[in-house]
C-alpha positions in Angstrom: 17.5 16.2 10.4 15.8 17.5 7.3 14.6 15.1 4.6 12.9 15.5 1.2 9.2 14.7 1.2 9.5 11.0 0.8 6.9 8.3 0.4 7.3 5.3 2.7 4.5 2.9 2.2 3.0 0.2 4.4 0.4 -2.1 2.7 -2.0 -4.6 4.1 -1.8 -7.3 1.5 -1.2 -10.9 1.1 1.7 -11.2 -1.2 4.9 -9.5 -2.1 3.0 -7.7 -4.8 -0.1 -6.4 -3.1 -3.0 -6.1 -5.1 -2.1 0.0 0.7 -12.0 6.6 1.0 -12.5 8.4 -2.1 -11.3 11.9 -2.5 -14.8 13.3 -2.0 -15.5 13.3 -5.7 -19.0 12.3 -6.8 -17.7 9.8 -9.4 -14.6 7.9 -9.9 -13.2 10.9 -11.7 -9.6 9.8 -11.2 -10.3 7.1 -13.7 -11.4 9.6 -16.3 -9.2 12.1 -18.4 -8.8 15.6 -16.9 -7.8 19.0 -18.4 -4.5 20.8 -18.3 -2.8 23.5 -16.2 0.6 24.6 -14.8 3.2 23.4 -12.3 4.2 25.4 -9.2 6.1 24.7 -6.1 6.4 25.6 -2.4 9.5 25.4 -0.2 9.1 23.7 3.2 11.2 21.3 5.2 10.4 17.8 6.4 10.0 14.1 6.0 6.9 12.5 4.7 6.1 8.8 4.9 3.1 6.8 3.7 1.8 3.7 5.4 -0.8 1.8 3.5 -3.3 -1.0 4.2 -4.5 -2.9 1.2 -7.1 -5.6 0.8 -5.9 -9.1 0.7 -8.9 -10.3 -1.1 -8.0 -8.4 -4.3 -4.7 -9.9 -5.2 -3.6 -9.1 -8.7 -2.3 -12.6 -9.4 -5.9 -13.9 -9.1 -8.1 -11.0 -10.1 -8.0 -8.9 -13.3 -8.1 -5.1 -12.9 -11.6 -3.7 -12.8 -12.5 -2.0 -16.1 -13.7 1.6 -16.0 -14.8 3.0 -19.3 -15.0 6.8 -19.8 -18.5 8.1 -20.3 -19.6 11.2 -22.2 -22.0 12.0 -19.4 -19.5 11.6 -16.5 -18.2 14.9 -15.3 -14.7 15.0 -13.8 -13.3 16.9 -11.0 -11.4 19.4 -13.1 -14.5 20.6 -14.8 -15.6 22.6 -11.7 -17.7 19.8 -10.3 -19.6 20.3 -7.0 -17.7 19.9 -3.8 -14.2 20.7 -5.2 -12.5 23.6 -3.6 -8.6 23.8 -3.8 -8.5 25.9 -0.6 -11.5 24.2 1.2 -9.7 23.0 4.2 -8.3 26.5 4.9 -11.8 27.9 4.8 -13.0 25.1 7.1 -10.3 25.9 9.7 -10.8 29.7 9.4 -7.3 30.2 8.1 -6.6 33.2 5.9 -3.2 32.9 4.2 -3.1 34.6 0.8 0.2 33.1 -0.4 -0.5 29.5 0.6 -4.1 29.8 -0.8 -2.5 30.8 -4.1 -0.1 27.9 -3.9 -2.9 25.4 -3.3 -4.8 26.7 -6.3 -1.7 26.4 -8.5 -1.0 22.9 -7.1 -4.5 21.9 -8.1 -3.9 23.2 -11.6 -0.7 21.3 -11.7 -2.4 18.1 -10.7 -4.9 18.6 -13.6 -2.0 19.2 -16.0 -0.2 16.1 -14.8 -3.3 14.0 -15.3 -3.8 15.3 -18.8 -0.3 14.3 -19.6 -0.9 10.9 -18.2 -4.1 10.4 -20.2 -2.3 11.1 -23.4 -0.6 7.7 -22.9 -2.8 5.8 -20.4 -6.5 5.0 -20.6 -7.0 5.9 -16.9 -5.1 6.1 -13.6 -5.8 2.4 -12.9 -3.9 1.6 -16.2 -1.1 3.8 -15.0 -0.8 1.9 -11.7 -1.1 -1.6 -13.0 2.3 -2.0 -14.7 3.0 -5.1 -12.5 0.5 -7.0 -14.6 2.7 -7.0 -17.7 6.1 -5.6 -16.9 8.7 -8.1 -15.6 8.4 -11.8 -16.3 4.9 -13.2 -16.8 3.5 -16.5 -18.0 1.3 -16.1 -21.1 -1.6 -18.3 -21.9 -0.1 -19.2 -25.3 2.7 -21.5 -24.1 5.3 -18.8 -23.5 6.7 -16.4 -21.0 6.7 -12.6 -21.8 9.4 -10.3 -20.5 9.1 -6.5 -20.5 11.5 -3.9 -19.2 11.9 -0.1 -19.3 15.4 1.0 -20.3 15.3 4.1 -22.6 19.1 4.5 -22.6 19.8 1.0 -23.9 20.4 0.0 -27.5 19.9 -3.7 -27.1 18.1 -5.9 -24.6 18.2 -9.6 -23.8 17.4 -11.9 -21.0 20.3 -14.0 -19.8 20.4 -16.8 -17.2 21.3 -20.3 -16.3 18.4 -21.5 -18.6 20.2 -20.2 -21.7 23.8 -20.5 -20.6 23.8 -16.7 -19.9 23.8 -16.1 -23.7 23.1 -12.4 -24.6 21.8 -13.4 -28.1 19.4 -16.4 -27.5 16.5 -14.5 -25.9 16.7 -10.9 -27.2 14.2 -8.2 -28.2 13.8 -8.0 -31.9 13.6 -4.7 -33.7 10.6 -4.5 -35.9 8.7 -7.2 -34.1 7.3 -5.1 -31.3 10.5 -5.6 -29.4 11.2 -1.9 -28.6 8.9 1.1 -28.6 9.5 4.9 -28.7 9.2 5.2 -24.9 12.1 2.8 -24.2 10.1 -0.3 -23.3 11.7 -3.6 -24.4 9.6 -6.7 -25.1 11.0 -10.3 -25.3 9.0 -13.5 -25.9 10.5 -16.7 -24.4 8.7 -19.5 -26.3 8.3 -22.8 -24.6 10.2 -25.7 -26.2 8.3 -28.3 -28.1 9.3 -31.7 -26.8 10.7 -34.3 -29.2 8.1 -36.1 -31.1 5.3 -33.6 -30.5 3.6 -31.7 -33.2 2.8 -28.0 -33.2 -0.7 -26.9 -32.0 -3.5 -27.0 -34.5 -4.5 -23.5 -33.5 -1.9 -20.8 -34.0 -3.2 -19.1 -30.9 -3.7 -22.2 -28.8 -4.1 -21.4 -25.1 -3.4 -23.4 -22.0 -4.7 -23.3 -18.4 -1.5 -22.9 -16.3 -2.8 -21.7 -13.0 -6.6 -21.1 -12.9 -8.5 -24.3 -13.5 -5.2 -25.9 -14.4 -6.7 -29.4 -14.1 -9.4 -28.6 -16.6 -9.3 -28.5 -20.4 -8.0 -31.9 -21.3 -11.4 -33.2 -22.5 -10.2 -34.8 -25.7 -12.7 -32.9 -27.8 -11.1 -31.7 -31.1 -10.9 -28.1 -32.2 -13.1 -28.8 -35.2 -15.8 -30.3 -33.0 -15.9 -27.3 -30.7 -16.1 -24.8 -33.6 -18.9 -26.8 -35.3 -20.9 -26.9 -32.0 -20.3 -23.2 -31.6 -21.7 -22.4 -35.1 -24.6 -24.8 -34.6 -25.6 -23.7 -31.1 -24.8 -20.0 -31.1 -25.6 -18.6 -34.5 -29.2 -18.4 -35.7 -30.1 -19.3 -39.3 -28.5 -16.7 -41.6 -26.3 -15.1 -38.9 -23.4 -17.4 -39.7 -23.4 -16.3 -43.4 -20.3 -14.1 -43.0 -18.7 -16.5 -40.6 -18.7 -19.2 -43.2 -18.1 -16.8 -46.1 -15.9 -14.3 -44.4 -14.4 -13.0 -47.7 -17.7 -12.4 -49.5 -18.0 -8.7 -48.8 -14.4 -7.7 -49.4 -14.4 -9.8 -52.5 -17.4 -8.1 -53.9 -16.0 -4.7 -53.0 -12.6 -5.6 -54.6 -14.4 -6.8 -57.8 -16.5 -3.6 -57.9 -13.4 -1.4 -57.6 -10.7 -3.4 -59.5 -12.6 -6.0 -61.5 -13.0 -6.0 -65.3 -16.1 -3.9 -65.1 -14.6 -1.5 -62.5 -13.0 1.9 -63.1 -9.8 1.7 -65.2 -8.4 5.2 -64.3 -8.5 7.6 -61.4 -10.9 9.8 -63.4 -13.3 6.8 -63.8 -13.0 6.0 -60.1 -14.6 9.3 -59.2 -15.0 10.6 -55.7 -16.3 8.1 -53.2 -19.4 9.6 -51.4 -19.3 9.9 -47.6 -20.9 7.2 -45.4 -24.1 9.0 -44.8 -24.8 9.7 -48.5 -23.9 6.0 -49.4 -26.3 4.8 -46.6 -29.2 6.9 -47.8 -28.6 5.8 -51.4 -28.5 2.1 -50.4 -31.7 2.7 -48.4 -33.5 4.2 -51.4 -32.3 1.4 -53.6 -33.7 -1.3 -51.2 -36.9 0.4 -50.1 -39.1 -2.2 -51.8 -37.1 -5.2 -50.5 -38.9 -7.5 -48.1 -38.3 -6.7 -44.4 -36.5 -10.0 -43.8 -33.7 -8.8 -46.2 -33.2 -5.5 -44.4 -31.4 -4.8 -41.2 -33.5 -4.3 -38.0 -32.1 -0.9 -37.3 -32.1 2.5 -38.9 -30.0 5.7 -38.7 -32.0 8.9 -38.0 -31.1 12.4 -38.9 -33.0 15.3 -37.4 -30.7 17.9 -38.9 -28.6 18.3 -35.7 -24.9 17.7 -35.3 -24.0 14.1 -34.5 -27.5 12.8 -35.4 -25.7 10.4 -37.7 -24.7 8.4 -34.6 -28.3 8.0 -33.4 -29.4 4.4 -34.1 -33.0 3.2 -33.8 -33.5 -0.5 -33.5 -36.7 -2.5 -33.2 -37.6 -3.7 -29.6 -37.5 -7.4 -30.4 -34.1 -7.3 -32.0 -32.9 -5.1 -29.1 -33.9 -7.6 -26.5 -32.5 -10.5 -28.5 -29.2 -8.6 -28.7 -29.2 -7.8 -25.0 -29.6 -11.4 -23.9 -27.1 -12.7 -26.5 -23.8 -13.3 -24.8 -20.5 -13.5 -26.7 -19.4 -17.1 -27.6 -16.6 -16.9 -25.0 -17.4 -20.3 -23.5 -16.7 -22.0 -26.8 -13.4 -20.2 -27.1 -12.5 -21.0 -23.5 -13.3 -24.6 -24.3 -10.5 -24.6 -26.8 -8.0 -24.0 -24.0 -6.1 -27.1 -23.0 -5.0 -28.0 -19.5 -1.7 -28.0 -17.8 -1.3 -31.7 -18.3 -1.5 -31.2 -22.1 1.1 -28.4 -21.9 3.5 -30.5 -19.8 3.1 -33.3 -22.3 3.8 -31.1 -25.4 6.2 -28.5 -24.0 9.0 -27.9 -21.6 9.3 -24.3 -20.2 12.1 -22.2 -21.7 12.7 -20.7 -18.3 11.9 -23.2 -15.6 10.7 -22.3 -12.1 13.7 -21.3 -9.9 15.9 -20.2 -12.9 18.5 -17.5 -12.2 18.4 -14.6 -14.6 19.4 -11.0 -15.3 18.6 -8.5 -18.1 21.4 -7.7 -20.5 21.7 -4.2 -22.1 24.0 -2.9 -24.7 24.5 0.8 -24.0 26.6 3.7 -25.3 29.1 2.9 -22.5 29.2 -0.8 -23.2 27.3 -3.9 -22.1 25.6 -4.2 -18.7 23.8 -6.9 -16.8 21.2 -5.7 -14.3 18.6 -7.3 -12.0 15.2 -6.5 -13.7 13.4 -3.6 -12.1 10.1 -5.5 -11.8 11.6 -8.8 -10.5 9.5 -10.4 -7.7 12.2 -12.7 -6.2 15.8 -11.6 -6.0 19.1 -12.8 -4.5 20.7 -9.3 -4.2 24.1 -10.5 -2.9 25.0 -14.0 -4.0 28.0 -14.6 -1.7 29.8 -11.5 -2.8 29.1 -12.1 -6.5 26.6 -10.1 -8.6 23.0 -10.7 -7.6 20.4 -12.2 -9.8 16.6 -12.5 -10.1 14.9 -15.8 -9.6 12.0 -16.8 -11.9 9.2 -17.6 -9.5 6.5 -19.8 -11.1 5.8 -22.7 -8.8 3.5 -25.4 -10.1 -0.1 -24.5 -9.2 -0.5 -27.6 -7.0 2.4 -26.3 -4.9 1.6 -22.6 -5.0 0.2 -21.1 -1.8 -3.6 -21.1 -1.8 -5.3 -18.4 0.2 -7.5 -19.5 3.1 -8.6 -16.4 4.9 -10.3 -13.2 3.9 -9.0 -9.9 5.1 -10.4 -8.5 8.4 -12.7 -5.5 8.4 -10.9 -2.3 8.9 -11.3 -1.4 12.6 -12.5 2.0 13.8 -9.3 2.2 16.0 -5.9 1.0 14.9 -3.6 -0.8 17.4 -0.5 -1.5 15.4 2.3 -3.8 16.4 5.5 -2.8 14.5 7.7 -5.6 13.6 10.9 -6.6 11.8 11.0 -10.2 10.6 14.8 -10.5 10.6 15.2 -9.6 14.3 12.0 -11.3 15.5 13.8 -14.4 16.8 15.9 -15.1 19.9 18.8 -16.8 18.2 21.8 -14.9 16.7 20.7 -15.1 13.1 18.3 -13.7 10.6 14.8 -15.0 11.4 12.4 -16.2 8.7 8.8 -15.6 7.6 8.0 -19.1 8.9 9.4 -18.4 12.4 7.5 -15.1 12.5 4.3 -17.0 11.7 4.8 -19.6 14.3 6.1 -17.5 17.2 5.3 -13.8 16.7 1.8 -13.7 15.2 0.3 -15.7 18.2 2.0 -13.3 20.6 0.6 -10.2 18.8 -2.9 -11.7 18.9 -2.6 -12.5 22.6 -1.3 -9.0 23.3 -4.5 -7.5 21.9 -3.3 -5.6 18.9 -5.3 -5.6 15.7 -2.6 -4.9 13.1 1.0 -5.6 12.4 3.4 -3.3 10.6 6.3 -4.9 8.8 9.3 -2.7 7.9 12.5 -3.9 6.2 10.5 -6.4 4.1 11.1 -5.0 0.6 14.3 -6.4 -0.9 17.5 -4.6 0.1 21.1 -5.7 -0.4 22.6 -4.6 2.9 20.9 -6.1 6.0 22.4 -3.4 8.3 20.4 -0.7 6.5 17.2 -2.1 8.2 15.6 -2.1 4.8 16.0 1.6 4.1 18.2 1.2 1.0 15.8 -0.6 -1.2 17.2 -2.4 -4.3 14.2 -4.3 -5.7 10.8 -2.7 -5.1 8.6 -5.5 -6.2 10.3 -8.3 -4.2 10.1 -9.2 -0.6 13.5 -9.9 0.9 14.8 -13.4 0.1 16.8 -13.6 3.3 13.5 -14.2 5.1 12.0 -16.8 2.7 10.2 -17.2 -0.5 7.2 -15.2 -1.9 5.0 -18.2 -1.0 6.2 -17.9 2.6 5.3 -14.3 2.7 1.9 -14.9 1.3 1.3 -17.5 4.1 2.4 -14.9 6.7 -0.1 -12.4 5.5 -2.8 -15.0 5.2 -2.2 -16.4 8.7 -2.3 -12.8 10.1 -5.6 -12.2 8.4 -6.9 -15.5 9.9 -6.0 -14.1 13.3 -8.0 -10.9 12.6 -4.8 -8.8 12.1 -4.4 -6.2 9.4 -1.0 -6.1 7.7 0.9 -2.9 6.9 4.1 -3.0 4.8 6.7 -0.3 4.5 7.2 0.6 0.8 10.1 3.1 1.0 10.3 5.1 -2.2 12.5 7.8 -0.9 15.3 5.4 0.1 16.2 3.8 -3.2 19.7 2.2 -3.0 22.5 3.9 -4.9 23.9 0.4 -5.7 24.4 0.2 -9.5 24.8 -3.6 -9.6 21.6 -4.6 -7.8 19.4 -1.5 -7.6 18.0 1.0 -10.1 20.9 3.5 -10.1 22.2 3.9 -13.7 19.9 1.0 -14.5 20.2 1.4 -18.3 23.7 3.0 -18.3 22.3 6.5 -18.1 22.2 8.6 -15.0 18.7 9.8 -15.4 16.6 6.7 -16.0 14.7 6.5 -12.7 16.4 9.3 -10.8 17.2 13.0 -11.0 20.7 13.9 -12.2 23.1 15.9 -10.1 22.6 16.9 -6.5 18.8 16.6 -6.8 19.1 12.9 -7.5 21.1 12.1 -4.3 19.9 12.2 -0.6 23.0 13.6 1.1 22.0 12.3 4.6 21.1 8.8 3.7 23.3 8.0 0.6 20.2 7.1 -1.4 18.7 8.2 -4.7 15.7 10.5 -5.3 13.2 9.4 -8.0 12.0 11.7 -10.8 8.5 11.9 -9.6 7.5 14.1 -12.5 8.5 11.5 -15.2 5.5 9.5 -16.5 7.4 6.2 -16.7 8.8 6.6 -13.2 5.3 7.4 -12.0 4.2 4.2 -13.8 6.8 2.2 -11.9 6.1 3.8 -8.4 2.3 3.9 -8.6 2.3 0.3 -9.8 4.5 -0.6 -6.9 2.0 1.0 -4.5 -0.9 -0.8 -6.1 0.8 -4.3 -5.9 2.0 -4.1 -2.6 14.5 14.9 2.9 16.5 17.5 2.2 15.2 20.9 3.1 13.0 21.6 0.1 9.7 20.1 -0.8 9.8 18.3 -4.2 6.9 19.7 -6.1 6.6 16.6 -8.3 6.8 14.4 -5.1 3.7 16.2 -3.7 1.7 15.6 -6.8 2.9 12.0 -6.7 1.6 11.6 -3.2 -1.8 13.1 -4.2 -2.0 10.8 -7.1 -1.0 7.8 -4.9 -3.8 8.6 -2.5 -6.4 9.1 -5.2 -5.5 5.8 -7.0 -5.2 3.7 -3.9 -8.5 4.9 -2.4 -10.3 4.4 -5.7 -9.0 0.9 -6.4 -9.1 -0.3 -2.8 -11.8 1.5 -0.9 -10.8 -0.1 2.5 -7.2 1.0 2.2 -5.5 3.1 4.9 -2.8 5.6 4.2 -0.7 7.2 7.0 1.6 10.2 6.6 4.7 10.6 8.7 5.8 14.2 8.5 8.1 16.1 10.7 6.9 19.5 9.5 3.2 19.3 10.2 2.6 20.0 6.5 -0.8 21.7 6.1 -3.7 19.6 4.9 -2.1 16.1 5.2 -5.4 14.4 6.2 -7.8 16.8 4.3 -9.7 15.5 1.2 -7.9 16.1 -2.0 -11.0 17.9 -3.3 -10.6 20.4 -0.5 -6.9 21.1 -1.2 -5.5 18.4 1.1 -3.2 15.5 0.4 -5.8 12.8 1.1 -4.2 10.7 3.9 -6.3 8.9 6.4 -4.0 9.4 9.4 -0.8 11.3 10.2 1.9 10.3 12.8 2.6 12.6 15.7 6.4 12.4 15.9 6.8 15.0 18.6 5.4 12.7 21.3 8.2 10.2 21.1 10.8 13.0 20.9 9.3 14.6 24.0 9.4 11.3 26.0 12.9 10.5 24.9 14.1 14.0 25.9 12.4 13.8 29.3 13.8 10.4 30.1 17.3 11.1 29.1 17.8 14.8 29.9 15.2 16.1 32.4 15.0 15.2 36.1 11.7 13.7 37.1 10.7 16.6 39.3 11.2 19.1 36.4 8.9 17.3 33.9 6.5 19.8 32.3 3.0 18.6 32.5 1.7 21.2 30.0 4.3 20.1 27.5 3.3 16.5 27.9 -0.4 17.3 27.2 0.3 19.7 24.3 2.8 17.3 22.6 0.4 14.3 22.9 -2.8 16.2 21.7 -1.1 17.9 18.8 -3.4 19.8 16.5 -6.9 19.7 17.9 -8.4 20.1 14.5 -7.1 16.8 13.3 -6.6 14.8 16.6 -9.0 12.1 15.4 -6.7 11.4 12.5 -3.6 11.2 14.6 -1.4 8.1 15.2 0.5 8.2 18.4 3.4 6.1 19.8 5.5 6.3 22.9 8.4 4.7 21.0 8.8 2.9 17.7 11.8 1.2 16.2 13.6 4.5 15.6 14.1 5.0 19.4 16.2 1.8 19.7 17.9 1.6 16.3 20.8 3.6 14.9 22.6 4.3 18.2 19.4 5.0 20.2 18.1 3.2 23.2 14.8 1.8 24.1 12.9 3.4 27.0 13.4 0.2 29.0 17.1 0.4 28.5 17.1 4.0 29.7 14.8 3.3 32.6 16.3 0.0 33.8 19.9 0.1 32.6 21.6 -3.1 31.6 19.3 -5.7 33.1 20.3 -9.2 32.2 17.9 -10.9 34.6 15.2 -9.9 37.1 16.7 -8.6 40.3 19.6 -6.7 38.7 19.7 -3.0 39.7 18.2 -1.4 42.8 14.6 -1.9 43.8 14.1 1.9 43.5 15.4 1.9 39.9 13.1 -1.0 39.0 10.1 0.5 40.6 10.7 3.9 39.0 11.2 2.2 35.6 8.1 0.0 35.8 6.0 2.9 36.9 7.0 5.4 34.2 7.0 2.7 31.5 3.3 2.0 32.3 2.3 5.6 32.8 3.9 6.8 29.5 2.1 4.1 27.5 -1.2 4.7 29.2 -1.4 8.4 28.6 0.0 8.1 25.1 -2.6 5.5 24.2 -5.7 7.2 25.7 -5.2 10.9 25.2 -4.9 11.1 21.4 -6.7 9.9 18.2 -7.8 6.6 16.9 -4.5 5.0 16.1 -1.6 3.7 18.3 1.7 1.9 17.5 4.1 -0.1 19.5 7.5 -1.6 18.5 8.0 -5.4 18.9 9.0 -6.2 22.4 8.6 -2.8 23.9 5.3 -3.8 25.4 7.2 -5.9 28.0 10.1 -3.6 28.4 12.7 -5.2 26.1 15.9 -4.0 27.7 18.2 -4.0 24.7 18.6 -1.6 21.8 18.6 -2.9 18.2 21.9 -3.1 16.4 22.2 -4.9 13.1 25.3 -6.9 12.1 27.8 -4.6 10.5 31.6 -4.0 10.3 31.7 -1.8 13.4 30.4 -4.6 15.6 32.2 -7.4 13.8 28.9 -8.4 12.2 27.5 -9.6 15.5 23.9 -10.7 15.9 23.9 -10.2 19.7 21.6 -7.1 19.5 19.7 -8.1 16.4 17.1 -10.2 18.1 14.2 -10.1 20.6 14.5 -11.8 24.0 11.1 -13.4 24.2 12.2 -15.5 27.2 12.0 -12.3 29.3 8.3 -12.8 29.3 8.8 -15.5 31.9 10.5 -13.0 34.3 8.2 -11.4 36.8 8.9 -7.8 36.0 8.6 -8.1 32.2 5.6 -10.4 32.5 3.9 -7.7 34.7 4.6 -5.0 32.0 3.2 -7.3 29.4 0.1 -8.0 31.4 -0.5 -4.2 31.9 -0.1 -3.6 28.1 -2.5 -6.4 27.4 -5.1 -5.0 29.8 -4.6 -1.6 28.1 -5.4 -3.1 24.7 -8.3 -5.0 26.2 -9.7 -1.8 27.8 -10.0 -0.3 24.3 -11.4 -3.5 22.8 -14.1 -3.7 25.5 -14.8 0.0 26.1 -13.9 1.6 22.7 -11.7 4.2 24.3 -10.0 5.4 21.1 -13.2 5.9 19.2 -14.9 8.0 21.8 -15.1 11.7 21.7 -11.8 13.5 22.2 -10.7 13.9 25.8 -11.5 17.0 27.8 -8.2 17.8 29.6 -9.5 19.7 32.6 -6.7 19.4 35.2 -3.0 20.1 34.6 -1.0 21.0 37.8 2.7 21.8 37.5 3.2 21.8 41.2 1.6 18.4 42.0 2.6 17.0 38.6 -1.0 15.7 38.2 -2.8 15.5 34.8 -6.5 14.5 34.5 -8.9 14.3 31.6 -12.3 12.9 30.8 -13.2 10.8 27.7 -16.8 9.7 27.6 -17.6 8.0 31.0 -13.9 7.6 31.8 -11.8 9.6 34.1 -8.0 9.4 33.7 -5.7 10.6 36.5 -1.9 10.7 36.5 0.5 11.6 39.3 3.9 12.0 37.7 5.4 13.4 40.9 8.5 11.3 41.9 7.9 11.5 45.6 4.6 13.1 46.6 1.6 10.9 47.1 -1.9 12.2 47.9 -4.6 10.6 50.1 -7.5 12.7 49.0 -6.7 14.5 45.8 -9.6 16.4 44.3 -10.3 16.4 40.6 -13.4 17.6 38.8 -16.1 15.5 37.0 -19.3 16.6 35.4 -21.6 13.7 36.1 -22.5 12.9 39.7 -22.4 9.3 40.6 -20.2 6.3 41.5 -16.8 5.9 39.7 -14.9 2.6 39.8 -11.2 2.0 38.9 -11.0 -0.1 35.7 -7.2 0.0 35.4 -4.5 0.9 38.0 -0.8 1.0 37.1 0.1 0.3 40.7 -1.4 -3.2 40.8 1.0 -5.8 42.2 0.5 -8.1 39.2 1.7 -5.2 36.9 4.9 -4.7 39.0 3.4 -2.0 41.3 3.2 -1.8 45.0 -0.6 -2.1 45.5 -0.9 1.1 47.5 -4.6 1.5 46.5 -6.6 -1.1 48.3 -9.5 -2.7 46.5 -12.0 -1.2 48.9 -10.9 2.1 47.6 -11.7 1.2 44.0 -15.2 2.6 44.2 -15.6 6.3 44.8 -18.7 8.6 45.0 -18.7 12.1 43.8 -18.9 15.2 46.1 -21.1 18.1 45.0 -18.4 20.6 44.8 -17.4 22.6 41.7 -13.7 22.0 40.7 -11.8 22.4 37.5 -14.9 24.1 36.0 -17.0 21.0 36.4 -20.0 20.6 38.7 -18.8 17.7 40.9 -15.5 16.2 42.1 -13.9 13.1 43.3 -11.4 12.8 46.1 -9.1 10.0 45.2 -6.0 8.3 46.6 -3.1 9.1 44.3 0.3 7.5 45.0 3.4 9.0 43.4 4.2 7.8 39.9 0.9 6.0 39.4 -2.2 6.4 37.2 -5.8 5.2 37.4 -8.6 4.9 35.0 -12.1 5.4 36.5 -15.4 4.6 34.9 -18.7 6.2 35.8 -20.6 3.0 36.9 -23.8 4.6 38.3 -25.2 8.1 37.8 -26.8 9.8 40.7 -29.7 12.2 40.0 -30.0 15.0 42.6 
């Protein structure tokens, strides 16, 4: 099936709005403006996903964005800076392709052009990707809530909800009061209500501590006392002259120009000299004044352009100025605490209020769920959905306990769906997942979880792939605080957290999603066929639109049809640049069915800048073999070539034997294929069970150890979950019978054995660092015997896929002479095997005979459908 290049994001974060390696540039050039160029495109087929790991310690609710100020000295990437070559990765790989090279150069120019357009409106790319900090509903420090929404097709905007009786006039944007700008952004202020008997604040801009230090600020000290102390303690004698007499200078200037002695006509006014001339005249006039009356600086002019900006200041004054801090502490002291706010005000929109945004459009009035809402009920018992204002009191808000784990050198990802994680026939919750699933993942030896179907979606049966609300986690699993706790607890167990952020599968639902959001058909999405995904029934974003980019890139930073979308490719490059700059430990993974060139190459070298890419052909190969090819006809060379993929980028490859795709949407898990319909241990023939267990372990072992540094497993498949996944829908009478995981199977002997083997496999990497060693040397592939063998560091892996033939003394080559000991054997009885290799056979000594192009060999016992991992335990020097 063909799909448009489509970003699907997974983020390691600790909230529903996550705060998901630089692009080889010498400076943070993506935060600086960059010059123009042109847009070009290339036609390819495929599907592209992103998976992102973000830092949980940099949550946007608790940390302001880092400030990056442009510098005149800082060079940017588009100025021909060193190390930038738009076709660099082709040169590195020795590929000569004139047309594609030209395309890469044009794409690089297009990227510069796009950035230049962006910098006409945004200070930098961080600003572009931080919309979540002010769009949507946000508590303001000045006893109010601000609401901001983008709806360029609307003529009128208001917030309606149960807090105002769903009135479309009470809380509306006001024209002429910063309520609506030229780009289509609407701004509404919801002032808190002054309680009866309370007087307005003394300061017009009185601020309150709502969340941070909410218990501080109610000191009882008056505003006048604070200002007096600030003037007395901060300003030195004479410095507060213009503070106390702030109108002195403008008054004198006004009198000079318009007073009785001033010019009475334009002719008398004469031409006002420029600033440099006036400064020199003033300097000449005051040359005989005492130094105490003169400023401690001077402006020099050496006759060169821009010399007027060169300021010389005496060293004493310079040092005094450097150590002088702004009087911010005094200003902060004027803030009052939450207790004072609760005493004086009641919130206009209380925590938990239901609300929607109301638009008046050329086609009539509309009510929509705000695009930036962070908590949503998308389907309220068949009625129109609504957003929920989520502002829990700080004493009840979740408080983070754990820091994020360090990014491991090898990823072992446990893919999960919260809703089907329980054993009961219902939608499971975040809290259940925390209590039951996270401890299992930790025990199983994985170091990361990947959550899909978490972002809000109206229809449960879509598995989360028709997203309606991009900044909200699904309310069917719990609250935003519950989700924060899930991520925090995972971090406490040393687990990274990946989230699927599926930008290519936007719901076409007009009542809940973004389709026709403001009454127009081209607000967020393309019009016509380009705006609809014909295979999935979803909408396609306008990736080339700045406001759509603002929305999508902010979403990544919080938290295909047959042609490549040129704007989508530039969006992916921008996404990688921004995320790696703002979150240096982030991990991005591309899932692409076309092996698009340069996926994991640096952006500065013409690549897309991903950290990993997913090898999709491996699971397709295993699925095809298991369902369509007799065991004796399995092709060993195809197994090796499918698993290794492109040798140039194997280190950046993520492999899986099966993920959720194999057992969802009409598919079957490998265990269901291998074992059939097993309801309990003992069902089915002994031969069927033995074959199923053997191949289940061998497939996972070779897939895990032959590839790159990343591996993924879908929840329950490690112990041979026998059932496919089928979400409740009309076709199955909305049954939950297949929308769960049968954790009780772990108590059954066969499934427990499969789990123990998978646990040992994860432990082997944890202890021996298998995945981070040099890439394997596959030195033995025999189609007749169905044997595969490869060496990875001091480890020798041997597989006998033959369904019937066993070998007592099978010869395989090794380079180092010495003693080799079995570290892992799929045929162990505790793993559901037969124990054909006795423990006195676990230690083997090499024979000095050249085999497989290597200097020595081992003669090993190799039962049918088994695999062994040997480790060189002692080197013999001859």
